[in-house]
N, C-alpha and C positions, 0 to 999 in steps of 0.2 A: 633424196626424198623417197626413192623406192625402198632403200634400206630401212628408213624410218617407218614406212608403211608396213613392211614385212615384220618389223619388230613389234609394232602395235598389234598386228594380226596374230603373231605368235603369243604375245602376252594375253590377248583376248581368249585364244583357244586354251591356254593353260588354265586361266581362271575358270572358264566354262567347264573344263574337264575336272578340275578340283571340286567345283560345286556339284557336278554330276556324280562323281564317284563318292563324294562325301555323303550326299543324299542317298545314293544307292546303298552304301554301307549301313546307314541308319535304317533304311527301309528293310533291308534284309534282316537286320537284328530285330526289327519290330515284328516282321512276319514269323521269324523263328520263335521269338518269344510268345507270339500269339498262339502258335501251334503248341508250344510247350504248356502254356498257361491255360488255353481254352479247351484243349483236347486231352489234357493229362488224365491218366487213369488213377482214381482214388483207390487207396488200399482198403481192404475190408475193415469193418469195425471202426469206422471214422465217425467222430462226433461233429455235427454242424454247430460251430460256436458263433452265436449271435450276440455281439456286444457293441451295437452301433453307437456312435458318438455324434450327437447333433440333433437338429430339429427334424421331426417327421414331416415331410412335405410331399405334395403330389408331383412336383417337378422341380428341378434345380433352378434356383434363381442366382446362385453364385456364378460369377464369370467362369466359363469353361477352362480358360487357361489357369485361373487361380485354383480350380479343382485339380487340374492336372499337376500343378506345382506342389500342391499340398500332398497329393498321393506320392509323388516322386521323392519328397522330402520326409515322408513318414508321418506327416501331421494329419489330424482328422480334417475331413472336408468341411464338416460343420452342418451338413444336411444329409438326411437319409430318405430315399424315395420309398413311398408306400409300396409301389409295384415291385421294387427290387426285393424287399423283405417277403412279400407274398409269393413271388415267383420262386425264390430260394426255398421257402418252407414247403410249398406245394410240390416242387420237384423232389425235394428230399424225402417226402412222404412215400414215394414209390421208387426210391433209389436204395437198392439192397445194401449198398456200401455204407449208407448213413444209418447208424443204429439209434441215435437219439439227438436231441437238441439241448444244448446248454444256453440259456438265455440270461443275459445280464442287461436289463434296460435302464440301469441307474444313471447312465450318461445321456439318455434321450430326453428331448423336450417335446412336449405335445401342445399344439394349439387348440385342440379340442378332443372330443371323444369318438367321433364318427370314424375318422381315418384309422385311429387306434383299433377300433373294433374290426376293421377289415383285416388287420394283422392278427388280431385275436381269433377271428374265424378261421384263418389259415392254420393257426396252431391247433385249433379244435379238429380240423380235418387231418392234420398230422397225427394227432393222438388217436383218432378213430381207426388208423391203420394198425394200432397196437404198439406203436413206438412211444417212447417216453420223452416228456419235456421237463427239464429241471431248470427252475429259475433261481438265480442267486444274485445277490448284490450287497454292497456295503450299506445301502439304504435305498428306500423307495419313497417317492412322493405319491400322491393318490392316483395320478394318471399312470405312472410307471407301475404302480401296484396293480392297477386294473389290467394291464397287459400281463404282468406276472401271474395273476390269478388264473390265467388260462393254462398254466403248467400243471403237470401231475403233482409236482412237489415244489414248494417255495422254501428256500433256505436263506437265512439272513446272517450277516456277519455279527458276531457277539457284541461288537461295539456299534452296531448299526441301529437303524430305526425305520419304522413305517410311519410316515407323516401323513395322516389323514385329517384334514381340517374342514372339509366341506367346500362349496363353491361360493365365489364372490364376484362382484362386478362393481368396484368402487372407482369413481372418476373424480378428477379435480375440476373445480368450478372457478371461473376467471372473472366473473362480473366485478368483484371488488377491486381487482387490480386494474381492470379496464376503466372503471369509474375514476380511479386515482390518476390514470393517464389521460383521461378525457377522451377516451375512445368509445364510440357507441356501436354496438352490434345490432344490426337490423336483421331479424329473423323472419322469414316468410315460409310458412309451412301449412300442410294440410295433414291432418291425422292427430287425433287426441293423444296418441301414444308415441308420436314421432319425436323422440327426445334426443336425437343425435347431436343437435346444436344447443341444447339447453345450457351446457356449461358456460356459454358466452352471454347468456341473458339472465341467469339465475345464480343464487349462491348455494343452492342445494337442489336435489332432484325433485321434480314435481310429484304430486300424489299419484298421477296417472302413470308416471315412469316407475315409481316404486311398486305400484300394483302389478304392472306388466312384468317387471323384472322378477318379482317374487314368484309369479306364476310359472314363467318358463324355466327359471333356475330351479324352482321346486320340482318341476317335471324332470329335469336332467338329473337332479340329485336322487330322485326316486329311482330313475333308471340305473344310476351307478350302484345304489344299494341293492337293487334287485339282481343286477348282473353279478356283482361280487358275491352276494349272498348265495346265488345259485351255484357259482363256480366253487365256492369254498364250503358249501353245505352249512351255511349260517343263516338263520332266519333274519330277513332284512330289518325287522323291528329290533331284534337283539343287536344286530350290527350297528344300527343307528344309536342305540342306547350306549353301546361300548364307546363309540366315537364321542358322544356327548359327555361321557363319564371320564374322559382322559384327564381333565384338570384335577380330579380327585385321585385317580388311579396312579398317575405318574409319581406324585410325592410318596404315596403309600409303598411303591416299589423302589423308593430311594433314587428316582430318576433313571431307572434302568429301562429304557425304551424297548430294547430287544426282548427283555423278559416279558414286558407287557404284550408285545406282539405275539409271543409264544403262548402266553396265558390265554389270550383271546382267540387263539387258533388262526390268527391272521397269517402266520407262517407255520411250517411243519417242523422246523428245527433251526438251530443256530450252528453255523459252520464258517470256518475261515476259508480263505482261498485254497490253502493246502489241504484242508479237509475235502473240498470239492474235487481237487485233483486226484486224491487217493480214491475217492468214490468212483470217478470216471475210469481210473486205471483198473479197478477190479472187474468192471464189465467191458473193458476195452483193451487198448494197447498202450503201454507206457512209451514215452519217447526214449531215445537211446541214452540220454543222460539221466533219466529217471525223475526229472523235475516237472514233467508235464504228461499229457496224453495225446493220442493221435486225434487231430482236429483239423478242420478246414474253416476258414473265416468266410464272411459274406462276400467280400470282394473277390476272393479266390474261387468261390463256388459258383458265382453268378454266371460265368461263361458256360458252365455245364447245363444251364437252363435254356440256353439260346437254341431256338429251332428256326432256321432260315427257310422261309417259304416264298418262292417267287411265283407271281402270276396266279396265286390262289385267291378265291373270294375272301374278302377281309371285312372285319368290323374295325372301323377307324375310331380310336379314342383320342379326343381332343381335350386337353386339360385347360380349364379356365380358372386360374388361381391368382388371387391378389385383388388389388383395387382395380376398378374399371375406369380407364382413362382414355383419352382420345389418341388417335394416330397409331403408329407402329410401335409396339412395345416388345421387350425381350421377355423370356420366361420369368415368372414371378410377378408379372403384372398382366392385366387383361387389356389389350389395346382394341379400341373399336374397329380399327382397320385390320390389324394383324390377326386377331382372333376370328373376325369375319372372313378373312382371306383363307384361314385354315379350313373353316367349314365349307367355303366355296371350293377349295381344292379337293376336299373329300367328295363333294357333290359331283365334281367333274371327273373324278377317277373311276374308270370303269370297273376296276377290281374291288373298290369299296362298295359294299352292298348295304351297309347300315352304319350309323354314326352314334357314338356314345359321347355325350358332353359331360365331363367330370367337373363339377362346379364346386369351388371352395373360395367364396368371395362374399365380403360384407356389402358389396355394391360400389357405387361411385357416381360418375357423371351419367346423366340420363341419355344424351344422344348416342354415345358409344354403346351403351346397353341396347338401345333400339337398333343400332346397326347390326349387332350380333343376333338379336331376336329375328330380324328380317331374314338373315341367312338361314336360320333354323327353319323358318317357314318355307323358304325357297327349296331347301333340301328335301323337305317332306313333299312339296309339290312335285319334285323331280322323281318321286317314288322311292326315296331312301328313308327308311324309318330312322327317327332321331329319338334317342332315349337319354334322359338326364339322370346322372348319378350324383346326388348331393353328398359332399364331404362334410367337414366340420361345420362350415357356415355357407349357406346359400340364401342370404337375406337381402331384402330391398332390391338393389340392382342385380344382385345374384339370383334373386327369384325372377326378376324381369327377363333375364336371358334364358331362364329355364321353362317359363310357363307354357310355351307353345310346343313342347316336345310331345311325342306320341304317348310317352309314359314317364313319370317322374318317380325315381326311387330315392328314399332317404333312410338314414339310420334313425332309430328312436331318439338318439341324442344329437342329431343334426340341429343346428340353429337356423331357422328359416322364417318366412313371413316378412314382417317389417315393410308392408306395402304402404308406402307413403313417399312424399316428396318434400324437400325443403330447399330454400335458397338462403344464403348468408352473405351479408355485405357490411363492411365496416366503414365508419367515417371518424375523422379525428379533429373536427372543427373545434370542439370544446377544449381539447388538449392544446391545440395551437393558440386558442384565445388566452389560455392561462399563461402562455409564453409571450403574449402581446402581439401575436401574428394574426392578421385578418386577411381573408381572401375575397377579392371583389373583381369585377370585370364585366364583360359583355359576351353574349352568345347570340347566334343568329336564330335559334329556335329554342323552345322550352327544354328540349332534350340535350342541347349542346352544353357540355360541362356538368350535366346532371349527376354523373357518377364520378365526379372529382372528389376524392376522399377528403380533401381539405374543406369541402363545403357540407353543410347539413343536408340530409336527404329530404328532398321536397316530398311532402305527403302524396302529391299526385303521382310522383314516380314510384313511391312505395305501393300505391294502389295498383299501378301498372304491373309491377313485379309480382304482387300477390295474385293478380289475375292469371299470369302465366303459370304460376305454381299451382293454382286451382285447376287450370286446364291440364297440367301435367299429371295431377292426381286423378282427374277424371279419365284421362287416357290410360293410366296405369290400371286402375280398377276395371275400366271397360275392356281392356285387352285381356286381363285375367279372367273376367267373367266369360268372354267369348271363348278363350282357350279351355276353360274348365267346364263349359256348358252350364253356367249358372247365370242368375240375373245380377244386374249391377248392385241392387240392394243386398243380395246375399253376400257378395264379396265385400261390399263396403262395411258390412257388419263385422267382418273378421279382419278387415284391413286396418285403417286408421293408424298405420305405423306400428301395429302391435306385433311382437315377436312370439314365435311358437317353437316348440321342439318338433322334431320329425314326427313323433307319435301324436302330438297335439294337432299338427298340421294334417295328418292322415284323417283324424276324426272330423276335421273341418273341410275336407275335400281339396286341400291345396297340394297334396301329393297323392300318388296312386298306390304305392306299395312300400313296405319297409324292406330294406335289403341293402347290400353293398355293391361295390363296383362289379364284382364277378356276376352277381345276379342281373345287373343291368346289361352287361355284355351278352350273357346267355339269352336274355329276353330279346335284345336287338337281333341276335343271330337267328332266333326262332321266327321273328317277324319277317326277316329277309329270306326265310326258308333255306338256310345254309346247312342244316343238319348238324353233324358233329365235326365236320372237317372244314375248318376255316382258320384263317390267320387273324391275329389281333395286332393291329398296327397303330402305334402312337404317332400322331402327327404334331409337330411342334415347330416353332420358328427355326429357320436354318442357322447353322453355325458356319463360320468361314472355314476355308481349308486349313488356315493356320491353327485355328482352335481345334479342329478335328484331329490334326496331326498330334498336338500335345495331349489331347484326351486319349488318343489311341496308344501313344507311347506310355502314358502313365497307367493305363489299364492293362498293359501287357507285361509279360515276364521279361521282355527285352531290357527293361530298366534294370532288373536284377542281373541279367547277363552282363550288361555293360558295367555294373557296379563290381561284379566278380572279376572283371578284367581291369579294374582300377579306374574306370571311366565314370565321372560324376559331374553334375552341373556345378560350376563355381557359384559360391554364395552371391557374388555380384550379379550373375545371370538371373538367379532366383529373384533378386530384387528388381532387376531391370525389365525382365520379360513381360510382366503384366502391362507395362506401359506400351509395349509394342502391339498388344492386342487391340483390335478395333473397339471403340466405345460401344458397349451394348445397351446402356441405359440412357434413354432419352430424358433429359431433365425438363420437367414442366416449367415453363416460364410464366411468371405472374402476368395476368392480363387485366390491368386496371381498366375500369369502365366497362367490364364485360362480366356481370354477375352470371354465375352458372347455376343450373338446377342439379340437385344431387338426390340420388336414391341410395342412401347409405345407412348402415346400421353399426353403431358402436356396441357390439354385443358379444364380446369375447369373455370367456370365463377365466378365472385365476384360482 
């Protein structure tokens, strides 16, 4: 027995030592790679190459391990953070080793115009230092083109196109199919223009919905035309005419879209990739094999921008992006408890002197929005300024969590407003009746079984739900009126579920100032009397040690060092590892018999 015990003990020690030295080896390679990657010295005459691939987002919503595995396998992550692009561009503006930027936005997807304008403003600051930005792509849609327009020069592939079609917001309507299925949608709402749930009760948009959509989309389109016209030195009216004239112009040019873009001065020239390489080589340094030019990409350059500051006064930035739902939620959704906890943590942190809430949300459930709003109020009462920076969308519930800030910043093309409430409930009694199914029984009170989807909705229950929705609207408008220093009637007149652009909201007193995230951070620091020496700290839901390990490895050059030694992750590991990561997304379970109130806006542009 003693020999057996010693054998087990020796085996245990061997396993522990193997694990220890294995992890030690990987850790050493990680830190060596980090030093190589993060503190490497760039050579002179380097071009910052920005060719991001994926959706422009405020924060990652993709699982951290999936991001790490994508990077390690050389695949695009699928998301690009606004703050990473802005940080790289701003740092490069004052980096003597960076001579220019080559921008290819043709693989980026944009959810709106406001966040894009934050990146565009950074490009303008870069150009203001006397450095050049050259934009090139195989083709641009109208949002990619809006970003490219911030360059000194736009080049288009000879077989490419600039696709500018205008803005639209078309939705599908389901009343017809619901009628065939015998499903009845019961909509309870307040607000003449609150059209989020109309597709379930109508076959086409209401007149009020069309009126409101035409107004805010018209405002955004005017902003697009003005912005591009200013950047490209084209009169906005002329630009609008050129866009409208495309159906006649394209056949006249025998379908040559690149020539049309050149004729209209939408681009400065036509160039292949090789043409751009030769152009960069003339003003820079060619690679050893002569097929490229000296350049650094976004992922490799980002560590150069990091400035670690411990214990210094900070402005905390809390990103609220996605739908507002209850409970704890990962990045990419706004959890009533998790986002409120981030604000509470910033309030309790002695080093955090001011808070910036970056909002990009069409809204969601009412109570979680109220949880977050209350934390904003508590932070202000604790003496910490709270400033809201609206991104692409801060409407309905997105406005709810914003309204009590000390100051609200929005871009002219932010989508906001939509101050209204609705509740939606479905019953299927007619459909079941068509199948010969009837539901009957007993209940101890009028409420018992009232929200059984198999039964018709009792009109008395409908009146009860409508009364709660009415109260929700009164609360919403009343809170906005108090926060904005206006009367209930003043806010009610511009509420009613109506959507506004940032510029239109400024005119109506719903926001305080036009500007981007940097403007909001600077204002918050000023209110906290921080001067010019302060840190900006992003606060977000924590990741596990497992997730941080893989993110760290994928972000460092240690991966390349291991690859050079012939060490790589087997394909089977790449498939299996995501299953080992903790589940980050909490699935919302259906809650029959519990109708919810929503402050939501279906107001994305296409």
